[in-house]
C-alpha positions as CSV (number, residue, x, y, z in Angstrom):
1,X,-84.4,104.5,-54.4
2,X,-86.4,102.7,-51.8
3,X,-86.1,104.2,-48.3
4,X,-87.6,102.4,-45.4
5,X,-88.0,102.7,-41.7
6,X,-89.6,99.2,-41.6
7,X,-87.7,95.9,-41.7
8,X,-90.5,94.0,-43.4
9,X,-89.3,91.4,-46.0
10,X,-91.9,92.8,-48.4
11,X,-90.0,96.0,-48.6
12,X,-86.9,94.2,-49.8
13,X,-89.0,92.3,-52.3
14,X,-90.4,95.5,-53.7
15,X,-86.9,97.0,-53.9
16,X,-85.7,93.9,-55.8
17,X,-88.8,94.0,-58.1
18,X,-88.2,97.6,-58.9
19,X,-84.5,97.0,-59.4
20,X,-83.9,100.0,-57.2
21,X,-80.5,101.7,-57.4
22,X,-80.4,102.0,-53.6
23,X,-82.2,100.3,-50.7
24,X,-81.8,102.6,-47.6
25,X,-82.7,101.3,-44.1
26,X,-83.2,104.1,-41.6
27,X,-82.9,102.0,-38.4
28,X,-84.2,104.7,-36.1
29,X,-85.6,102.4,-33.5
30,X,-84.9,98.9,-32.2
31,X,-88.2,97.5,-33.2
32,X,-87.6,94.0,-31.9
33,X,-86.8,95.3,-28.4
34,X,-89.5,98.0,-28.3
35,X,-92.2,96.2,-30.2
36,X,-95.6,96.1,-28.6
37,X,-96.1,92.6,-30.1
38,X,-96.7,90.1,-27.3
39,X,-94.7,87.0,-27.2
40,X,-91.0,86.1,-27.6
41,X,-91.6,84.4,-30.9
42,X,-92.9,87.6,-32.6
43,X,-90.1,89.6,-31.2
44,X,-87.5,87.1,-32.5
45,X,-89.2,87.2,-35.9
46,X,-89.0,91.0,-36.0
47,X,-85.3,90.7,-34.9
48,X,-84.6,88.4,-37.9
49,X,-86.2,90.9,-40.2
50,X,-84.1,93.7,-38.8
51,X,-80.9,91.6,-39.2
52,X,-81.7,90.8,-42.8
53,X,-82.6,94.4,-43.7
54,X,-79.5,95.9,-42.0
55,X,-77.3,93.4,-43.8
56,X,-78.7,93.7,-47.3
57,X,-79.4,97.4,-47.5
58,X,-77.1,99.5,-49.5
59,X,-77.0,102.2,-46.8
60,X,-78.1,102.0,-43.1
61,X,-78.6,105.1,-41.0
62,X,-78.7,104.7,-37.2
63,X,-79.3,107.3,-34.5
64,X,-77.2,106.0,-31.6
65,X,-73.7,104.7,-31.0
66,X,-75.0,101.4,-29.6
67,X,-77.0,100.8,-32.8
68,X,-73.9,101.6,-34.9
69,X,-71.8,99.2,-32.8
70,X,-74.3,96.4,-33.5
71,X,-74.8,97.0,-37.2
72,X,-71.6,98.1,-38.7
73,X,-69.8,94.7,-38.5
74,X,-72.3,93.1,-40.8
75,X,-72.6,96.2,-43.1
76,X,-69.8,98.7,-43.4
77,X,-72.1,101.1,-45.1
78,X,-73.8,101.8,-41.8
79,X,-73.5,105.5,-40.6
80,X,-74.4,107.3,-37.4
81,X,-76.7,110.2,-37.9
82,X,-77.2,111.7,-34.5
83,X,-80.4,113.7,-33.8
84,X,-80.3,117.4,-34.5
85,X,-82.4,120.4,-33.6
86,X,-84.4,122.9,-35.5
87,X,-82.7,126.3,-35.5
88,X,-84.5,129.6,-35.2
89,X,-87.6,128.7,-33.3
90,X,-89.6,131.6,-32.0
91,X,-90.1,131.5,-28.2
92,X,-93.4,132.8,-27.0
93,X,-95.0,132.9,-23.5
94,X,-95.5,129.5,-21.9
95,X,-99.1,128.4,-21.3
96,X,-100.8,129.9,-18.2
97,X,-101.3,126.4,-16.7
98,X,-97.5,126.0,-16.6
99,X,-96.7,129.5,-15.4
100,X,-99.2,129.0,-12.6
101,X,-97.2,126.1,-11.2
102,X,-94.7,127.5,-8.6
103,X,-91.1,127.2,-9.3
104,X,-88.7,125.6,-9.6
105,X,-90.3,123.7,-12.4
106,X,-88.9,120.3,-13.5
107,X,-90.0,119.4,-17.0
108,X,-90.2,116.3,-19.2
109,X,-91.2,116.4,-22.9
110,X,-91.9,113.1,-24.7
111,X,-94.2,110.1,-24.8
112,X,-94.9,108.6,-21.4
113,X,-94.7,104.9,-22.5
114,X,-93.5,101.5,-21.3
115,X,-89.9,102.8,-21.2
116,X,-90.8,105.8,-18.9
117,X,-90.0,105.3,-15.3
118,X,-93.2,106.8,-13.9
119,X,-92.5,105.3,-10.5
120,X,-89.2,107.3,-10.4
121,X,-91.1,110.5,-11.2
122,X,-93.8,109.8,-8.6
123,X,-91.2,109.2,-5.9
124,X,-89.2,112.2,-6.9
125,X,-92.4,114.4,-6.8
126,X,-93.4,113.1,-3.4
127,X,-89.9,113.7,-2.0
128,X,-89.8,117.2,-3.5
129,X,-93.1,119.0,-2.7
130,X,-91.3,122.3,-3.1
131,X,-90.8,121.6,-6.8
132,X,-93.4,121.5,-9.6
133,X,-93.2,118.8,-12.3
134,X,-94.6,119.5,-15.8
135,X,-95.0,116.4,-18.0
136,X,-95.7,117.1,-21.7
137,X,-96.6,114.3,-24.1
138,X,-99.0,111.6,-24.9
139,X,-99.7,109.1,-22.1
140,X,-99.4,105.4,-23.1
141,X,-99.4,103.8,-19.7
142,X,-101.4,104.1,-16.4
143,X,-100.2,107.2,-14.4
144,X,-103.0,107.5,-11.8
145,X,-100.9,108.0,-8.7
146,X,-98.5,110.3,-10.4
147,X,-101.3,112.4,-12.0
148,X,-103.0,112.9,-8.6
149,X,-100.1,114.6,-7.0
150,X,-100.7,118.4,-6.5
151,X,-97.2,119.3,-7.7
152,X,-97.5,117.4,-11.0
153,X,-99.1,118.9,-14.1
154,X,-99.9,116.4,-16.9
155,X,-100.3,118.5,-20.1
156,X,-100.8,115.7,-22.7
157,X,-99.7,116.0,-26.3
158,X,-98.9,119.5,-27.5
159,X,-97.8,120.8,-31.0
160,X,-94.0,120.7,-31.4
161,X,-94.1,124.4,-32.2
162,X,-94.9,125.0,-28.5
163,X,-91.8,123.2,-27.2
164,X,-89.5,126.3,-27.1
165,X,-92.1,128.2,-25.1
166,X,-92.6,125.3,-22.7
167,X,-88.8,124.9,-22.2
168,X,-88.5,128.6,-21.4
169,X,-90.6,127.9,-18.3
170,X,-88.5,125.0,-17.1
171,X,-85.7,125.4,-14.5
172,X,-84.4,121.9,-15.3
173,X,-85.5,118.9,-17.3
174,X,-85.2,115.1,-16.9
175,X,-84.9,111.9,-18.9
176,X,-86.5,109.3,-16.6
177,X,-86.2,106.1,-18.7
178,X,-86.2,102.6,-17.4
179,X,-82.8,101.1,-18.3
180,X,-83.4,98.1,-20.5
181,X,-82.6,96.5,-23.8
182,X,-85.0,98.9,-25.5
183,X,-83.5,102.0,-24.1
184,X,-79.8,101.2,-24.2
185,X,-80.0,101.7,-27.9
186,X,-82.2,104.8,-27.7
187,X,-81.0,108.3,-28.6
188,X,-83.5,110.7,-26.9
189,X,-84.1,113.7,-29.1
190,X,-85.4,115.6,-26.1
191,X,-81.9,115.9,-24.6
192,X,-80.6,118.0,-27.5
193,X,-83.7,120.2,-27.4
194,X,-83.3,120.8,-23.7
195,X,-79.7,121.7,-24.2
196,X,-80.5,123.9,-27.2
197,X,-82.6,126.1,-25.0
198,X,-80.2,126.2,-22.1
199,X,-82.1,124.0,-19.8
200,X,-80.1,122.0,-17.3
201,X,-80.6,118.2,-17.8
202,X,-80.5,115.2,-15.5
203,X,-80.8,111.8,-17.1
204,X,-80.5,108.1,-16.4
205,X,-77.2,106.6,-17.6
206,X,-77.7,105.6,-21.3
207,X,-74.9,104.9,-23.7
208,X,-75.9,107.6,-26.2
209,X,-76.2,110.3,-23.4
210,X,-72.8,109.7,-21.8
211,X,-70.9,111.7,-24.5
212,X,-73.2,114.7,-23.5
213,X,-72.1,114.5,-19.9
214,X,-71.2,117.2,-19.1
215,X,-73.3,119.3,-19.5
216,X,-75.9,116.5,-18.9
217,X,-75.8,115.1,-15.4
218,X,-76.3,111.4,-14.9
219,X,-78.3,109.9,-12.0
220,X,-80.3,107.0,-10.8
221,X,-83.1,106.7,-8.3
222,X,-85.1,109.5,-6.7
223,X,-82.4,110.4,-4.3
224,X,-79.8,110.6,-7.0
225,X,-82.1,112.6,-9.3
226,X,-82.9,115.1,-6.5
227,X,-79.2,115.6,-5.7
228,X,-78.3,116.2,-9.3
229,X,-81.3,118.4,-10.1
230,X,-80.4,120.6,-7.1
231,X,-76.8,120.9,-8.3
232,X,-77.9,121.5,-11.9
233,X,-80.2,124.3,-11.0
234,X,-77.5,125.9,-8.8
235,X,-74.9,125.7,-11.6
236,X,-74.3,127.7,-14.7
237,X,-76.5,127.4,-17.8
238,X,-75.3,124.7,-20.2
239,X,-73.5,125.7,-23.4
240,X,-75.0,123.6,-26.2
241,X,-72.7,124.8,-28.9
242,X,-70.4,121.8,-28.8
243,X,-73.1,119.2,-28.1
244,X,-75.7,119.5,-30.9
245,X,-76.1,120.4,-34.5
246,X,-79.0,121.3,-36.8
247,X,-81.2,118.9,-38.8
248,X,-80.1,120.8,-41.9
249,X,-76.5,119.7,-41.2
250,X,-77.6,116.1,-40.7
251,X,-79.6,116.2,-44.0
252,X,-76.7,117.6,-46.0
253,X,-74.4,114.8,-44.7
254,X,-77.0,112.1,-45.5
255,X,-77.3,113.5,-49.0
256,X,-73.5,113.3,-49.5
257,X,-73.5,109.7,-48.3
258,X,-76.4,108.8,-50.7
259,X,-74.6,110.4,-53.7
260,X,-71.3,108.7,-52.8
261,X,-73.1,105.3,-52.6
262,X,-74.8,105.9,-55.9
263,X,-71.5,106.7,-57.6
264,X,-69.9,103.6,-56.2
265,X,-72.7,101.1,-56.6
266,X,-72.0,97.9,-58.5
267,X,-73.0,98.1,-62.2
């Protein structure tokens, strides 16, 4: 079995050379849209690689409804495997740097990259000096003006084991993405982790998040985010039971799909 996250033609060549029983394409990200490669030509080339891999693979796994809509017509063996969560995390005390920020605390956990609307966060923080904003994750773009605000704490990258403890200190959490071709096919894992720990969530309107609304609240712009965050923190704690499942459940389902495809593969 050859299992790939990359659409490179060389991977298909290796699978053919090995006479692999299965070629599995885990299309977890829209590489042609989110590629850091400069130039439209390179992005189109990556897009052609993705199209070829998604068509020729024996199984394709995708993480979002939009990705399923785009790939299943060309390959009926395409399956949606939504993100899950890790059950049974121990929740310890949050770091002192977080607890020292006055509440209410609005949190964000994830990479701060090209798709993160840092201007939205800056304007929201400026308009809400009574709130603290805790941003956790590696920084991949300039954030000087945001970082200099007194009510913003930039924590940088932290071990994933600390996520439950950090979430325990949040009064609400946000998904402040720029809405673009690269994010309309995204399935933010952080949303399910927020919900798992009972943290109210306000997000931009993305196709994969709409089925989670409610309990997730959708908003746009700093005014809309402030209104929805205020309402979210005044409301009841979200019940995640119907919104998320565990990674163990996802893995078991993937294993069943793999076995079924092996049984039914052409001889």
